[in-house]
C-alpha positions as CSV (number, residue, x, y, z in Angstrom):
1,M,65.6,10.4,15.1
2,S,65.3,10.7,11.3
3,Q,64.4,7.9,9.0
4,P,66.8,6.7,6.3
5,A,66.2,8.1,2.8
6,D,64.8,4.8,1.6
7,A,62.1,4.5,4.3
8,N,59.4,6.3,2.2
9,I,59.7,4.1,-0.9
10,P,56.6,1.9,-0.9
11,F,56.2,-1.5,-2.4
12,S,52.7,-2.4,-3.4
13,A,50.9,-5.5,-2.2
14,R,50.6,-8.2,-4.9
15,V,46.9,-8.3,-5.6
16,S,46.5,-9.8,-9.1
17,I,48.4,-11.2,-12.0
18,E,47.3,-8.3,-14.2
19,Q,48.5,-5.8,-11.6
20,V,51.9,-7.5,-11.3
21,E,52.4,-8.2,-15.0
22,E,50.7,-5.3,-16.7
23,G,50.4,-2.6,-14.0
24,T,52.5,0.4,-13.1
25,E,52.9,-0.5,-9.4
26,L,56.2,-1.8,-8.0
27,A,55.2,-5.0,-6.2
28,P,58.4,-7.1,-6.0
29,K,58.3,-10.7,-5.0
30,F,61.1,-11.6,-2.6
31,D,61.9,-15.3,-2.1
32,E,61.6,-17.3,1.1
33,H,64.8,-15.7,2.3
34,G,63.5,-12.2,1.7
35,L,65.7,-11.8,-1.4
36,I,65.3,-10.9,-5.1
37,A,67.9,-11.7,-7.8
38,C,69.6,-8.8,-9.5
39,V,71.5,-9.0,-12.8
40,T,73.9,-6.1,-13.2
41,T,75.3,-5.1,-16.6
42,S,77.6,-2.3,-17.9
43,A,75.6,0.6,-19.3
44,S,78.4,1.2,-21.8
45,S,79.1,-2.3,-23.1
46,G,76.0,-4.3,-22.2
47,E,78.3,-7.0,-20.7
48,V,77.0,-8.9,-17.6
49,L,79.1,-7.7,-14.7
50,M,77.5,-9.7,-11.8
51,L,74.6,-11.5,-10.3
52,G,73.6,-10.3,-6.8
53,Y,70.7,-10.4,-4.5
54,M,68.7,-7.6,-2.8
55,N,66.5,-7.6,0.2
56,Q,63.8,-4.9,0.6
57,E,66.3,-2.5,2.2
58,A,68.9,-2.9,-0.6
59,L,66.2,-2.4,-3.3
60,R,64.8,0.7,-1.5
61,R,68.3,2.2,-1.0
62,T,69.2,1.5,-4.7
63,I,66.1,3.3,-5.8
64,A,66.6,6.2,-3.3
65,T,70.3,6.8,-3.9
66,G,70.8,5.8,-7.5
67,E,73.7,3.6,-6.4
68,A,73.6,-0.2,-6.3
69,H,73.1,-1.9,-2.9
70,Y,72.9,-5.6,-2.4
71,W,72.4,-8.2,0.3
72,S,75.5,-10.2,0.8
73,R,74.4,-13.8,1.4
74,S,77.9,-14.9,2.5
75,R,78.4,-12.1,5.0
76,Q,74.7,-11.5,5.9
77,V,75.0,-7.7,5.6
78,L,73.7,-4.9,3.5
79,W,76.4,-4.1,0.9
80,H,76.8,-0.7,-0.9
81,K,78.8,-1.9,-3.9
82,G,82.0,0.1,-4.2
83,A,82.0,1.5,-0.7
84,T,85.3,-0.2,0.0
85,S,86.9,-0.2,-3.5
86,G,85.6,3.1,-4.9
87,L,84.0,1.1,-7.8
88,V,80.5,2.5,-7.0
89,Q,77.9,1.3,-9.4
90,K,75.9,4.4,-10.5
91,V,72.5,3.1,-11.7
92,V,71.6,4.3,-15.2
93,E,68.4,2.2,-15.4
94,L,66.6,-0.2,-13.1
95,R,64.2,-2.7,-14.6
96,I,62.0,-5.3,-13.0
97,D,61.0,-8.5,-14.9
98,D,57.5,-9.5,-15.9
99,D,56.5,-11.2,-12.7
100,Q,58.5,-8.8,-10.5
101,D,60.8,-11.4,-9.0
102,A,64.1,-10.3,-10.6
103,V,65.8,-7.0,-11.1
104,W,68.1,-5.8,-13.9
105,L,70.5,-2.9,-13.2
106,R,72.4,-1.1,-16.0
107,V,75.3,0.7,-14.2
108,Q,78.2,3.0,-14.8
109,I,81.4,2.2,-12.8
110,P,84.8,3.9,-12.7
111,G,87.0,1.8,-15.0
112,D,84.0,-0.3,-15.9
113,A,85.2,-3.0,-13.5
114,S,83.0,-4.7,-11.0
115,C,84.6,-8.0,-9.8
116,H,86.3,-8.2,-6.4
117,V,88.9,-10.6,-8.0
118,G,90.1,-7.7,-10.2
119,Y,88.4,-8.6,-13.5
120,R,85.9,-6.4,-15.3
121,S,83.1,-8.9,-15.0
122,C,82.4,-11.5,-12.3
123,F,81.7,-13.8,-15.3
124,Y,85.3,-13.9,-16.5
125,R,85.4,-17.7,-17.2
126,S,83.3,-19.8,-19.5
127,V,82.3,-23.5,-19.2
128,P,82.8,-25.6,-22.3
129,V,79.5,-27.1,-23.4
130,G,78.5,-29.7,-25.9
131,P,79.3,-33.4,-26.5
132,G,82.5,-34.7,-25.0
133,D,84.2,-35.3,-21.8
134,F,82.6,-33.2,-19.0
135,Q,86.0,-32.8,-17.2
136,R,87.0,-29.8,-19.2
137,A,88.9,-26.8,-17.8
138,L,87.2,-23.5,-17.4
139,K,88.3,-21.0,-20.1
140,F,89.4,-17.5,-19.0
141,E,87.5,-15.0,-21.2
142,E,89.3,-12.0,-19.7
143,S,93.1,-12.2,-20.3
144,E,94.1,-9.7,-17.6
145,K,92.7,-8.1,-14.5
146,T,91.4,-4.6,-14.7
147,F,92.8,-3.7,-11.3
148,D,94.9,-5.2,-8.5
149,P,92.5,-6.3,-5.7
150,K,95.3,-6.1,-3.1
151,K,95.8,-2.4,-3.8
152,V,92.1,-1.7,-4.0
153,Y,90.9,-3.7,-1.0
154,G,94.0,-3.9,1.1
155,D,93.6,-6.4,3.9
156,A,89.7,-6.4,3.8
157,P,88.5,-10.0,4.1
158,N,87.7,-11.8,0.9
159,P,83.9,-12.3,0.5
160,T,84.2,-15.7,-1.2
161,Q,83.2,-18.5,1.1
162,L,84.3,-22.1,0.8
């Protein structure tokens, strides 16, 4: 039986602060649930598209394939972004932060859309801030959807959990 393409991507043990912060070894720190946060932005516009999480397998597959993989916390499954919708995130650049506990992906996507709700970015609403009544409505920052989720996903279950 052959091993998956990502099986040979090693992560280094975390030995010292200097190694983690200034070294050249990939030594990611996964949280108590085995996850690392991943901010994903559009390579063309720089806009934040989504925040996801990766487990070790998702990070290894992302590195090995050049396509974004995540761990779905709601569904508890490995998730190849775009496998259902066709909106596959091709990784242009993968960065890890200073203490190696967060990942940043710059990606290209067909139509530059990433959100399962149909908007370009998963961050399509803003929260009013500053003095005043806190009970203010969210503001839509994207006036229209980039695609129709019903046409793209059909009857696939919605990943949003209440």
